[in-house]
N, C-alpha and C positions, 0 to 999 in steps of 0.2 A: 248375828251370832259370830263371835270372833273365834276363828279356828286357831288352834295351838299346834306347835310341832309335835309329832308323834314321838313316843318313847323309843330311844335308840338302844336300850338295854335288852336286846333280843336274845333269846336262847340260841346258843351256838349250834348250828346244824351241821351234819356230816356232809362232806363234799360229795358231789355226784360221782357215779362210777367212772365216767369218762375222765373226769379230772383226777381221780385217784390213780387210774391206770397211767395217765401221762406223768404224774408225779413219781410213781414207782419206777417207770422206765428211765426217767431222768436220773433218779438217785442210783439205780443199778449201773447205768453207764458211768456216772461219776465215781462209783466204787471201783470199777474196773480200771479207770484211768489212774486212780490213786495206787492201785496194786502194781500196775506196770511201772509207775514212777518209782515206787520203792525198790522194785527189782533192778531197774536201771541204776538207781543210786547205789545199791549194794555192789553191783558189778563195777561201778566207777571207783568206789572206795577201795574194793579189794584189789583192783588193778593198780591204783595209785598209792597203795599202802607203803611200799618201799620208795625211798627218795632217790634222787640222782638221775643221771642220763642213761637211757636204755642202751644196751650194747649186746652184740651177738656173742655166743659162747666161744666160737672159734677165734674171734678177735681178742677175747679175754685170754685165751691160751697163748696167742702170739705175744700179747703184752707181758705175760708171765715169763715167757722165754726170753724177752728182751730185758727183763729185770727191772721194769719200771713200775711194777705193782708191789706195794708194801704190805697191804692187809686185805684179806678176803674173809667176809662174814657170811656164813651159810645159815639161813633161817628157813627151814623147810625146803621148798623148791626155789626160793628166792636167794639170789647171790648178789652181794654188794661188795664191790672192789674199790679199795682206796689206793690211789696212785701216789707216787713219790712227791708230786707237785701239789698234793692235797685234793685233787678232784676226785669225784665219786661217780661210779658207773654201776648200773644194775643189769642183771640178766637172769635167765632161768636155767637151772640144771636139769639133767635127766632124772626123772623120778625114781627109776629102778637102780641107778648106779650112784656111788659116792662121787663127790666132786673131784677128788684126787685121781680116781680111776678115769674119769672123763677127761681130765686134763692130760694125763699120760697118754691116753688114746689119741689126743689131738697133737702129740709129739713133744710135750713138755718133759724135760729130763728131770730125774729125781733131785739132782743137785740144784737145779734151777727152782724146783718147787720148795726146797728146804729153806730158801731165802725169803719165802713169803709167809707171813703170820696168818695162818688159817684158823678161824674161830667158828665153831659150830654151836648155834643157840637152839636149845631144845624148846619147842613151843609149849607153854604151860600157863596157868592162871585163868582168871575169870574172863578176861578179854578175849583170850584165844577161843575158849569154849563158846562164848557169846557170838564171836564172829563165825565160828564153825556152824553153829546151829541157828544163826539168824535167819537164813532162808526158810527153814522149817517153822521157826517161831512166827515169822511174819505171815507165812501162809496160813497157819492155824488161826492167828488173830483175825486175819481178813475173812476166813471162812466163817468164824464165829460171829463176826459183825454182820456179815451178809445173811446168815441164818436168822439172827435176831431181827434184822430189818424186814426180811420176808415174813417172819411170824407176826410182826407188828402190823404189816400191811394186811395180812390175811385176817387178823383180829379186827382191824378197822372195817374191812369189807363185811365181815360177819356181823359186827355190831350194827352197821348201817342197815343190813337186811333185817335184823331184829327190831330196830327202832323205826322201821318204815311205817308202822301203824301207830306210832306215838303222836301225840298232839303237837302241832306247830304253833301253838298260841304264844303271843307276846305277853310277858308278865311285867306289870308295873307294881312294885312293892310299895306298901304304905309309907315306908321311911324314905322313899325316893323324893326328896324335896324339889329337885330340879325339874322333874317331869310331872309334878303334882298340879292338878287343875281343880279349882273350886268354883262355886257359883259366882264369886266376885269376878272371875275371868270370863263369865258368860253374860253378854248383854242381851236384853230382850227376852222373849219366851217366858214371860212372868207366870202364866198359867201352867206351863210345862214344869217350871221349877217348883211351883207349889205342889204339884202332883208328886214330883220326885222327892220332895222333902220328907214325905212319909216313909219312903224307902230308906232314906238316910237315918231317920229316927229309929226305924226298926233295927237296922244294922248296929246302931250305937247302943240301943236299949231294948232288946227283944222281949225282955220280961214284962214290960209295961203292956205289950199287946197280948202276950200269952196268958197273963193273969185274968184278962177279961174275956178270954176265949176267942180273940181275934186272930186270924191267920193272914199274914201279909201276903200279897200277891207273889206267886213264884216266878212269874214272867212279866216283863214290861216290854211292850212293843212300841218303838219310837217310829212314828210315821211322819213323813214330810218330803218336800221337794228336795232335789239334790242341792247340797251346799247350805242347808239351813242350820246345821250344827248338831245333828243327831249323835255323832260319835263324840263330839265335845261334851255334850250333856251327860252321856254315859260316863265319861272320864271324870266329870265334875262330881257326879254322885259318889264314885269311888274315892275321890279326893276329899269330899266333905265328910264321908264316913270313916276315912283312914283305913281302908281295907284293900286287900289285894285285888288287882284288876287284870283279868285274863281276856285278851282281845284276839279275835280271829275272824277271818272273812269266811263267808259261807262257801265260797269256791274252793277253799283250802281243804275242805272235807272230802271233796269228790275226786277220786282218782280212777284210772282205767282198770285197776285191779279190784275185784269184788271183795268186799269186806273191809277194805282199808279205811273208808270213811266212817263206818260204824266203830271200828277199833279206835280211831282218833277221837270220836265223840266220847267213848267210854273212858279213854285216858284223860281227856280234858276235864270231865266231871269228877274223876277220881282226884286229880290234882287240886281242883277247886274245893272239894270236900276236905282234903287234908289241910288246906290253907284257910279254911273258913274262920271268920266271916270273909266272904269274897264275892266278887261280881264277875260273871261270865258275860262277855259282850260278843255277839255274833253280828258282824256288819254284813249288809246285803244278804239277809237271810233268805230272800226269794230265790237265790241261786240254788239252794238245796231244799227249800220249803214249799215249792210250787205244788199245786194240787196233784194228787196221785191219780194215775190211771188215764191221763190225757196225753202222755208223751210216748215216745218210742220205748219199747221194752216192757210195757205193761207194768206189773207190780214187782218185777224182779231185777230192775236195773239198779246200778250202784247208787244213784241219787236217792231213789225211794228207800233203799235199805238204810242209808244214812239218816233220812228223815224219820224212819221208824225208830231208829236208835235214839234220836233226840227226843221223840215223844215218850219213849219208855223211861229215859233218864229223868225227864221233867216230872213225869207222873210218879216216880219213885221217891221223890223228896219227902223228908219228914219236916214238920213245922219248925223244929229246933235246929236244923242244920245250918241255917244262916247263910245260904248260898242263893243269890238272886241271879236270874238269867235275864239279860237285856238284849234286845235285837233291834236292828234298824232296817228299814226298807222304804223305798219310794213307790212300791207296787203292792200295797196290802190287798188289792183285789184278786191277786193270783195265788195267795197263800192257801195252803190246805186247811179246810175247816177244823181238822183235828188239832192244829196248832193254836187256833183261836178260841177253842172251847174253854169254859171255866176250869181252873186247875192247872192250866198251862200258861198261856199269855193272857192273864186275867185283866190286865190293865193296858189300855192303848192310849198313848200320849201323842197328840197331833202337834207338830211344830210348824207354824205358818211362816211365810215370808215376813220379815220384820216390817213394821210400819215406820212412819217418818221419825218418831221419837226414838224407836229402837235402833234405827239406822244411825242416828246421830250418836247414840251411846256406843254402838259397835265401832264407828269411826274413831271415837275417842280412845277406845282400847288399842286400836291399831296405830294411833298417833303417839303412843307413849314413847317410842324410841326414835321418832322422826323429828328433826328440827324444822319448824314451820316459820314461814315469813309472817309479818304482822298482818297481812291482808287475808289470811286464811280464815274462812268462815265455814265450819263444818255443818252448820245448820242449812246453809245454801246447798252444800253438796248432798245432804240428806234429802232435801226437797227435789233435787234433780235426779234422784236415783230410785224412783218407784219401781217395785218389782225386783230389786236387787236382793240377792241372798247374802248371807254372811260371807260366803266364799267370794262372791262378786265384789263385795266391799273390800275384802282383804286384797284382792287383785287390783282394785282401783287404787288403793293407797300405795301399793308396791309399784305400780306403773307410774304413779305421780313422782315417786322418789327416783325411779329410773330416768324419767324425763329430765328431772333437775340435775342428776349426776351427769347425764349425757351432755348437758350444756355447761358443765363445769361450775355449777352453783352449789353452795353449801346449805341452802335452805329450800324447802319445798313451798312453792307459791300457790295461790288460788288458781292461777292460770294452768299450772301443771295438773291440778286435780280435775279441772274442767276438761282438759284434753284427755286425761286418763279415762273419764267417763265414756267418751266417744270411742276410745280405743278398746275398752272392754266390751262395749255394746256392738261395735261395727267392725273393729279391726284397725290395724295401723294405716296411716295415710300412705297413699301410693303417689307421691309427687312425680315420680318418673313416668307415670301413666298419663302421658300428655294427649289431650283430645284435639282433634282438628277443629277448625272454626265452625264447621257445620255440626259436628258432633257436640261441641260445646253449646251451641245454640239450642239444639234439640234437647240436651240434658237440662239446660236452664229452664226451658218452657215445661219440660216434664216435671221437674221439682216444683216449679211455680204452680202447676196445676194441682199437685197435692196440697200445697200451702193455702191456695185460695179456697178450696173446698173445705179444708180443715178449719178455716177461719169463719166461714159463713154458715156452716151447718151447726145447729144448736147443740147436739150431743157429741160432737167430735172433740178430741183433745186439742188444746191450743198448741201453736208452733213455738218452739224455743230456739230453733236454729235451722238455717237452710244452707246447704253447701253443694257445690259441684266439684269439690276435690274428692277424688276417688278414695274410698276406704274399703278394705276387704275386697269383695267381689262387686261392689256397687260403684257405678260411675258418679253418683251423687246421692244425697240423702236429705230427708226432712226429719228433724228430731221432734217427735210429738211427746209431750209429757202431760199427764193429767194434773189438774189443779190440786187434787187431794187423793189420798189412797182410797181404793175401792175394793171391797170384798165381793160385791155382786156386780154383774153387768147386765144391762137390760137389752131387750130386743131393739129398741130405738138406737142405743149406742152401737150395737152390732151393725145395724143397717147403715149408720153414718160412717162407721169404720170401713165398711166395704166400699161405700161411695168415695171415701178419701183414697183408698187403695187404687181405685180406678181413675183417679184424677190425672195421673201422668198419661195413661192410655188414651183418655178422652182428649187431653190437650194436644198430644201428637196427632191424633186423627183429625181434629178440627183445624189446627193451624198449618199442618204440613200435608194434609190429605194423604198421609202415608203412615205406616207403622214400622217400628224397629223392634229389636229384641230386648230393648230396655225394660218394657213393662212385664216381662215373662214372670219374674218373681212376684210382682204385685198380683198378677192373675192367679198364680198358684195359691198365694196366701188368702186372697179374698174368696176364691172358690172353695178352699178347705173350710173357711169360716162359715160360708153359706151352707155347706153340707153338714157341718156340725150343728148349725141351727136347726136343720131339718131332722137329722138322725139321732142327736144326743139331747138337745135342749127342748124339744117339743115346741118349737116356735113356728111351726108350719100350720097355717089355717086349714089346709086341705088334709094333711095326714093326722093332725091332732097330737095329743100328748102321748106319743109312743117313742120309747127308746129303742132304736133299731141297731145301735152299735154301742160297744163298751168303750172304755177309756182308750184302748188301742185298736179297736175295731175287730179284735179277735177274742177278747176275754170279757165275760159279763157275769158278775156275781160269783167270781171264783171258779167258774166253769168254762171249759173251752167252747167257743162259739165260732162257727164258720164265718168268713167274711161276708158271704151273701146269705145271712140267716133270715131271709125274707124272699117272697116270691118274685118272679120276673115282673109281674104287674106292679108290685110295690116299688121295685127298683126303677121302673120307668116313671112312676109318679115322683120318686125322689129326684131323679134327673130333671124332670119338668119343673119341679118346685125350685131346685137350685138355679136352673136357668132363668126362672121368673124373678128370683131375688137379684140375680146378677144384672138382668136387663133393666129392672126397676132402678137399681143403684146407678147404672150407667146413664139412664135418662135424667136422674137427679143431678149427676155430675155434669152432664152437658148443659143443663139449665143453669147451674151455678156458674160455670165458666163463661157462658154466653152473656149472662147478666153482669158479670164482673170482668169483662174483657180488658178494660183499661188497667185494673188492678193486676191482672195476669201479666200484661205487657210491662208494667212498671217493675214488678218483682223480677221478671226474667231479664230485663235490661240491666238492672242493678246487679244481678248475679253474674252476668257476663263481664261486668266491670270489676267487681271485687271478689267474686267466687264464693264468698261466705257472708251471710247476713245473720247477725245475732238478734235476739228477741227485741231489744230496745229499738233498734233501727227498723225491724219488721213492723213493730207496733206503730211507729211513726208513718210508715207507708200505708198501713191500714187506715189510720185516722185521716190521712190526706185524701183517701178515696172513699170516705164516708162509711167505713166499717169499724165498728167498736170492738176493740180487743177484748178477749174473754178474761173475766176476773172471777175469783172465787165468790160464790153466792150460795146461800142455803135455798134449796129447791125442795119443797114438800111434794111427795108423790101424790098424784091426783087419784082420788077414789071415784071410780065410775060406777054409777048405779046400774044394777042388773036390769 
């Protein structure tokens, strides 16, 4: 299933209170700086309003006595004197006295004063009054702006408090062509798309269903592993029907404040009804829809109140409201039974991991905007990626393009995609993680042990690649891939898988008479598989067909179950049965390695030389030592008479 980019036209949310306070303080400080700047500018202009060189009043009186001053202009308290040589000087007079009186007091004689042309300019006009009242006007304007700004901030904070209970759903409108997704953009999931086409038909033409008394399901639950395309399918339904699409995560309903989640549910359904026909999509609904009464807080915690509101809203729909609720989860076993009853989530659509043909179609969708070299064969890539989800395939194609760009190539080659498979499965290569000669030898024999047992046991998956180049946390790895996709796995296959997992452990013990930390993950995986065989799949001959643990060991049939939901005696029997399976698998692994010791030596020595062995070269080594490589064949299950 090809994932598409999510809609970016989200509803604008109010900023958090801390951000609002920071923005307010910054704006307030900027306002004060502007105010002080205006005051300083006014003072500077008022001081420099009169031109000329500043001079003291006593010096002016002395110059008048000398007869070198021709004209004096008095403008308020400002005095401008023009000398005989044309120069101009300014000074200030006493505010309470006339200029002539001041000059006489400074010793200027009346006959000397009579030779000077004294002009008095009375201040008047708009400029004078503007200059006079400018400090007051600027202060009033600044205070008005500050009050308006504070009021706006308070209104924003108040609106944020009032909108706290509103829905935070992202809305994709039907006329948004850029974000629209249809079934053409979804590869695989044929049965799921057929189920959902009825929903599309109802949203397009509800009268056809209502005329015959049919009621379309009110809720559709999409179930599947992570990355299989549940969200993409929900968006495709909305795109096919050309209706509004409201998407929200289950975790966005739950807040620490009681009643907020229920309020958001009410607001979401109200918006959807106003925009009907519409689809409400709740992703990861298990975050809010888990079984009630098994968690902290009893029936009064916020999560359960939110779930109660969802149940009420879904039950209150009328058949002609044309609002469909879709939800997605990968844990349907933990959902509350009230969510799954008829009238709420009536229809449950299971989305499986894509098979080989579907994987090829998904790869073609992701290949639309990528330039490929001539050697690219997407069919081969699909065959080498069993168990990959749509999200894994998207990551694979993206990593292949990144590898090509890193090496300054303009086209993606088949080699890039093959390397991308291993990078997605195991992690990037750690070429700087250099092993010593002894560690390299131990790792080579360890991986050769896995490969030998996988090649000689009938129900084990064939080997596609062996490497002792570190990837992720592994010092080396063996890439096992099944010849064909499997929906079921038998007990014989499980037992062979456990024996293959113990191949490295057995090889180290037999060849070096010692053990390292290398097989630790193999032991964990094989032990967990053996325990699942006993407690989940009923594959124990002693305990019989009894499911002693749920999917996660804590939940069974939607109800909380303790980890030890059985007696100590049964627990001891489980441990004994697991130990018996592991011991038997180790015995088979030892026998296989001892029988094929030369094959083990050949593979290990070749690994030490080249570090990586591909399938073609590995098959040649098998043939040279009398082992037939595994090929696809039709095996009919044997029916044993009772």
